[in-house]
C-alpha beads as a LAMMPS data file, in Angstrom:
LAMMPS data file: protein, C-alpha beads

207 atoms
206 bonds

1 atom types
1 bond types

-500.0 500.0 xlo xhi
-500.0 500.0 ylo yhi
-500.0 500.0 zlo zhi

Masses

1 110.0

Atoms # bond

1 1 1 -9.516 -18.480 21.535
2 1 1 -6.049 -17.915 22.993
3 1 1 -4.633 -17.869 19.465
4 1 1 -7.255 -15.333 18.391
5 1 1 -6.336 -13.058 21.297
6 1 1 -2.686 -13.278 20.222
7 1 1 -3.621 -12.542 16.606
8 1 1 -5.677 -9.474 17.517
9 1 1 -2.865 -8.188 19.737
10 1 1 -0.297 -8.666 16.987
11 1 1 -2.272 -6.949 14.225
12 1 1 -2.941 -4.097 16.657
13 1 1 0.742 -3.253 16.297
14 1 1 -0.090 -1.823 12.856
15 1 1 -1.832 1.066 14.628
16 1 1 1.531 2.227 15.927
17 1 1 3.650 1.519 12.848
18 1 1 4.212 4.624 10.661
19 1 1 4.311 4.194 6.911
20 1 1 7.943 4.272 5.879
21 1 1 7.483 6.386 2.763
22 1 1 6.338 9.334 4.872
23 1 1 9.044 8.759 7.485
24 1 1 11.696 8.997 4.760
25 1 1 10.153 12.272 3.631
26 1 1 10.265 13.703 7.158
27 1 1 6.516 14.070 7.587
28 1 1 5.613 14.991 11.148
29 1 1 3.407 12.367 12.857
30 1 1 2.950 10.271 9.681
31 1 1 -0.037 8.013 9.227
32 1 1 0.177 4.478 10.528
33 1 1 -0.221 1.365 8.409
34 1 1 -3.577 0.738 10.109
35 1 1 -4.779 4.249 9.212
36 1 1 -3.892 3.588 5.593
37 1 1 -5.766 0.283 5.692
38 1 1 -8.864 1.982 7.089
39 1 1 -9.230 4.564 4.338
40 1 1 -8.191 2.379 1.448
41 1 1 -10.808 -0.185 2.506
42 1 1 -13.541 2.461 2.460
43 1 1 -12.266 3.800 -0.866
44 1 1 -12.184 0.340 -2.433
45 1 1 -15.732 -0.403 -1.293
46 1 1 -17.167 2.903 -2.527
47 1 1 -15.247 3.055 -5.817
48 1 1 -16.020 -0.568 -6.658
49 1 1 -19.695 0.246 -6.095
50 1 1 -19.459 3.298 -8.361
51 1 1 -17.954 1.210 -11.159
52 1 1 -20.998 -1.074 -11.352
53 1 1 -18.843 -3.548 -13.225
54 1 1 -19.722 -6.867 -11.579
55 1 1 -16.775 -6.670 -9.199
56 1 1 -16.960 -8.886 -6.121
57 1 1 -17.100 -6.137 -3.496
58 1 1 -16.891 -8.496 -0.531
59 1 1 -13.676 -9.925 -1.961
60 1 1 -12.243 -6.438 -2.508
61 1 1 -13.047 -5.351 1.054
62 1 1 -11.445 -8.467 2.524
63 1 1 -8.414 -7.998 0.292
64 1 1 -8.080 -4.411 1.452
65 1 1 -8.263 -5.414 5.100
66 1 1 -5.539 -8.065 4.852
67 1 1 -3.183 -6.708 2.162
68 1 1 -0.694 -5.215 4.638
69 1 1 -1.033 -7.684 7.540
70 1 1 2.387 -9.097 6.699
71 1 1 3.955 -5.770 7.679
72 1 1 3.463 -6.628 11.357
73 1 1 6.639 -8.702 10.961
74 1 1 8.032 -7.761 7.537
75 1 1 7.835 -4.016 8.129
76 1 1 6.891 -1.433 5.543
77 1 1 9.262 -1.242 2.593
78 1 1 9.729 1.252 -0.228
79 1 1 11.416 1.044 -3.653
80 1 1 14.094 3.408 -2.291
81 1 1 15.324 1.141 0.507
82 1 1 18.072 -0.610 -1.451
83 1 1 19.571 2.615 -2.838
84 1 1 19.132 5.190 -0.047
85 1 1 22.314 7.240 0.482
86 1 1 23.329 8.160 4.027
87 1 1 23.948 11.781 3.081
88 1 1 20.786 13.780 3.888
89 1 1 21.045 16.080 0.871
90 1 1 21.542 13.198 -1.540
91 1 1 18.682 11.333 0.110
92 1 1 16.363 14.338 -0.261
93 1 1 17.314 14.662 -3.928
94 1 1 16.691 10.961 -4.556
95 1 1 13.229 11.132 -2.997
96 1 1 12.244 13.771 -5.546
97 1 1 12.677 11.186 -8.291
98 1 1 11.114 7.807 -8.955
99 1 1 13.800 5.078 -8.811
100 1 1 14.455 3.095 -11.967
101 1 1 15.997 -0.361 -11.999
102 1 1 17.032 -2.785 -14.679
103 1 1 14.669 -5.660 -15.410
104 1 1 16.978 -8.067 -13.591
105 1 1 17.235 -5.799 -10.553
106 1 1 13.475 -5.281 -10.429
107 1 1 12.913 -9.020 -10.516
108 1 1 15.493 -9.637 -7.792
109 1 1 14.078 -6.975 -5.483
110 1 1 10.527 -8.151 -6.137
111 1 1 11.417 -11.757 -5.294
112 1 1 13.190 -10.711 -2.107
113 1 1 10.251 -8.581 -0.999
114 1 1 7.743 -11.322 -1.820
115 1 1 9.720 -13.970 0.065
116 1 1 10.061 -11.753 3.129
117 1 1 6.395 -10.752 3.181
118 1 1 5.103 -14.232 2.383
119 1 1 7.065 -15.629 5.328
120 1 1 5.773 -12.839 7.586
121 1 1 2.176 -13.437 6.509
122 1 1 2.526 -17.134 7.279
123 1 1 3.723 -16.249 10.762
124 1 1 0.813 -13.909 11.521
125 1 1 -1.986 -16.081 10.116
126 1 1 -0.785 -19.343 11.663
127 1 1 -2.712 -18.209 14.769
128 1 1 -6.000 -18.421 12.864
129 1 1 -8.320 -21.379 12.128
130 1 1 -7.335 -23.232 8.914
131 1 1 -10.286 -22.041 6.819
132 1 1 -9.682 -18.352 7.545
133 1 1 -5.936 -18.825 7.195
134 1 1 -6.379 -20.323 3.734
135 1 1 -8.745 -17.563 2.653
136 1 1 -6.348 -14.819 3.746
137 1 1 -3.393 -16.478 2.023
138 1 1 -5.371 -16.870 -1.210
139 1 1 -6.511 -13.233 -1.132
140 1 1 -3.009 -11.976 -0.407
141 1 1 -1.444 -13.980 -3.239
142 1 1 -4.160 -12.731 -5.589
143 1 1 -3.405 -9.144 -4.553
144 1 1 0.364 -9.519 -4.787
145 1 1 0.286 -11.090 -8.248
146 1 1 -2.732 -9.173 -9.597
147 1 1 -4.444 -12.403 -10.616
148 1 1 -8.072 -11.237 -10.622
149 1 1 -9.935 -8.171 -11.822
150 1 1 -10.650 -7.360 -8.185
151 1 1 -6.961 -7.550 -7.292
152 1 1 -5.900 -5.321 -10.177
153 1 1 -8.580 -2.790 -9.252
154 1 1 -7.559 -2.807 -5.609
155 1 1 -3.848 -2.432 -6.393
156 1 1 -4.722 0.798 -8.170
157 1 1 -6.980 1.931 -5.339
158 1 1 -4.135 1.278 -2.901
159 1 1 -1.939 3.722 -4.791
160 1 1 -4.788 6.192 -5.053
161 1 1 -5.071 6.305 -1.275
162 1 1 -1.378 7.181 -1.090
163 1 1 -1.986 10.053 -3.508
164 1 1 -4.766 11.355 -1.263
165 1 1 -2.452 11.205 1.735
166 1 1 0.340 12.947 -0.156
167 1 1 -2.078 15.685 -1.212
168 1 1 -3.177 16.229 2.374
169 1 1 0.415 16.429 3.588
170 1 1 1.199 18.873 0.782
171 1 1 -1.669 21.101 1.836
172 1 1 -0.509 21.023 5.462
173 1 1 3.301 21.024 5.154
174 1 1 4.050 21.862 1.506
175 1 1 5.812 18.521 1.282
176 1 1 6.585 15.871 0.168
177 1 1 7.617 16.669 -3.379
178 1 1 4.763 15.440 -5.531
179 1 1 6.313 14.652 -8.903
180 1 1 7.746 11.236 -8.051
181 1 1 4.570 10.125 -6.299
182 1 1 2.382 11.004 -9.251
183 1 1 4.713 9.229 -11.668
184 1 1 4.618 6.151 -9.408
185 1 1 0.832 6.176 -9.200
186 1 1 -0.064 6.963 -12.781
187 1 1 2.221 4.292 -14.189
188 1 1 -0.190 1.766 -12.695
189 1 1 -3.546 3.464 -13.366
190 1 1 -5.654 2.289 -16.272
191 1 1 -9.054 2.066 -14.598
192 1 1 -11.342 4.866 -15.898
193 1 1 -12.841 5.610 -12.461
194 1 1 -9.433 5.957 -10.830
195 1 1 -8.035 7.986 -13.709
196 1 1 -10.935 10.425 -13.370
197 1 1 -10.500 10.561 -9.613
198 1 1 -6.775 11.310 -9.942
199 1 1 -7.507 14.192 -12.300
200 1 1 -9.988 15.717 -9.850
201 1 1 -7.567 15.239 -6.958
202 1 1 -4.772 16.941 -8.859
203 1 1 -6.915 19.950 -9.712
204 1 1 -8.216 20.254 -6.158
205 1 1 -4.827 20.258 -4.442
206 1 1 -2.202 21.340 -6.939
207 1 1 -3.735 23.590 -9.603

Bonds

1 1 1 2
2 1 2 3
3 1 3 4
4 1 4 5
5 1 5 6
6 1 6 7
7 1 7 8
8 1 8 9
9 1 9 10
10 1 10 11
11 1 11 12
12 1 12 13
13 1 13 14
14 1 14 15
15 1 15 16
16 1 16 17
17 1 17 18
18 1 18 19
19 1 19 20
20 1 20 21
21 1 21 22
22 1 22 23
23 1 23 24
24 1 24 25
25 1 25 26
26 1 26 27
27 1 27 28
28 1 28 29
29 1 29 30
30 1 30 31
31 1 31 32
32 1 32 33
33 1 33 34
34 1 34 35
35 1 35 36
36 1 36 37
37 1 37 38
38 1 38 39
39 1 39 40
40 1 40 41
41 1 41 42
42 1 42 43
43 1 43 44
44 1 44 45
45 1 45 46
46 1 46 47
47 1 47 48
48 1 48 49
49 1 49 50
50 1 50 51
51 1 51 52
52 1 52 53
53 1 53 54
54 1 54 55
55 1 55 56
56 1 56 57
57 1 57 58
58 1 58 59
59 1 59 60
60 1 60 61
61 1 61 62
62 1 62 63
63 1 63 64
64 1 64 65
65 1 65 66
66 1 66 67
67 1 67 68
68 1 68 69
69 1 69 70
70 1 70 71
71 1 71 72
72 1 72 73
73 1 73 74
74 1 74 75
75 1 75 76
76 1 76 77
77 1 77 78
78 1 78 79
79 1 79 80
80 1 80 81
81 1 81 82
82 1 82 83
83 1 83 84
84 1 84 85
85 1 85 86
86 1 86 87
87 1 87 88
88 1 88 89
89 1 89 90
90 1 90 91
91 1 91 92
92 1 92 93
93 1 93 94
94 1 94 95
95 1 95 96
96 1 96 97
97 1 97 98
98 1 98 99
99 1 99 100
100 1 100 101
101 1 101 102
102 1 102 103
103 1 103 104
104 1 104 105
105 1 105 106
106 1 106 107
107 1 107 108
108 1 108 109
109 1 109 110
110 1 110 111
111 1 111 112
112 1 112 113
113 1 113 114
114 1 114 115
115 1 115 116
116 1 116 117
117 1 117 118
118 1 118 119
119 1 119 120
120 1 120 121
121 1 121 122
122 1 122 123
123 1 123 124
124 1 124 125
125 1 125 126
126 1 126 127
127 1 127 128
128 1 128 129
129 1 129 130
130 1 130 131
131 1 131 132
132 1 132 133
133 1 133 134
134 1 134 135
135 1 135 136
136 1 136 137
137 1 137 138
138 1 138 139
139 1 139 140
140 1 140 141
141 1 141 142
142 1 142 143
143 1 143 144
144 1 144 145
145 1 145 146
146 1 146 147
147 1 147 148
148 1 148 149
149 1 149 150
150 1 150 151
151 1 151 152
152 1 152 153
153 1 153 154
154 1 154 155
155 1 155 156
156 1 156 157
157 1 157 158
158 1 158 159
159 1 159 160
160 1 160 161
161 1 161 162
162 1 162 163
163 1 163 164
164 1 164 165
165 1 165 166
166 1 166 167
167 1 167 168
168 1 168 169
169 1 169 170
170 1 170 171
171 1 171 172
172 1 172 173
173 1 173 174
174 1 174 175
175 1 175 176
176 1 176 177
177 1 177 178
178 1 178 179
179 1 179 180
180 1 180 181
181 1 181 182
182 1 182 183
183 1 183 184
184 1 184 185
185 1 185 186
186 1 186 187
187 1 187 188
188 1 188 189
189 1 189 190
190 1 190 191
191 1 191 192
192 1 192 193
193 1 193 194
194 1 194 195
195 1 195 196
196 1 196 197
197 1 197 198
198 1 198 199
199 1 199 200
200 1 200 201
201 1 201 202
202 1 202 203
203 1 203 204
204 1 204 205
205 1 205 206
206 1 206 207
């Protein structure tokens, strides 16, 4: 039980960790990682139910709950981190675009991120009983690599939640710039339910 107390204390740190993408865009009081996890879990549950497509909803909910646990130690990263200029004006201009990398660079950055987060996940779940530890690791690897239908659906839902948050910040602050975020999201979407939802969201907030 001592290990469980330590685990619950450690994951509680996510409640105070702001999502880096919003910090870079100078959003006042940005959402925490835990706040993101809360809504994306609800969204995944509801949208998977709407699909009625034999998805394993319990698996999706568990995947949603654990997908960012590694960030307790790995931190939240963005595709911009390796190319961010120090100059504020150049940084602001970069954040209005979606970064493009060569195939080799994408693979290198992806491997580095995976190694860092995999190590961090191992550190956080080592406090748990073996059976739960193994289940979390299996779910996380499935999510990261998009191995199952549930994982591919949830990866899209994860981006959809970020679009919702961006829309809400836009309504409140008239920032961040939306173009790059929509390019980022829609390059992944192919699920009919999420495509329809993104269209409705766009009309509600931006048209």
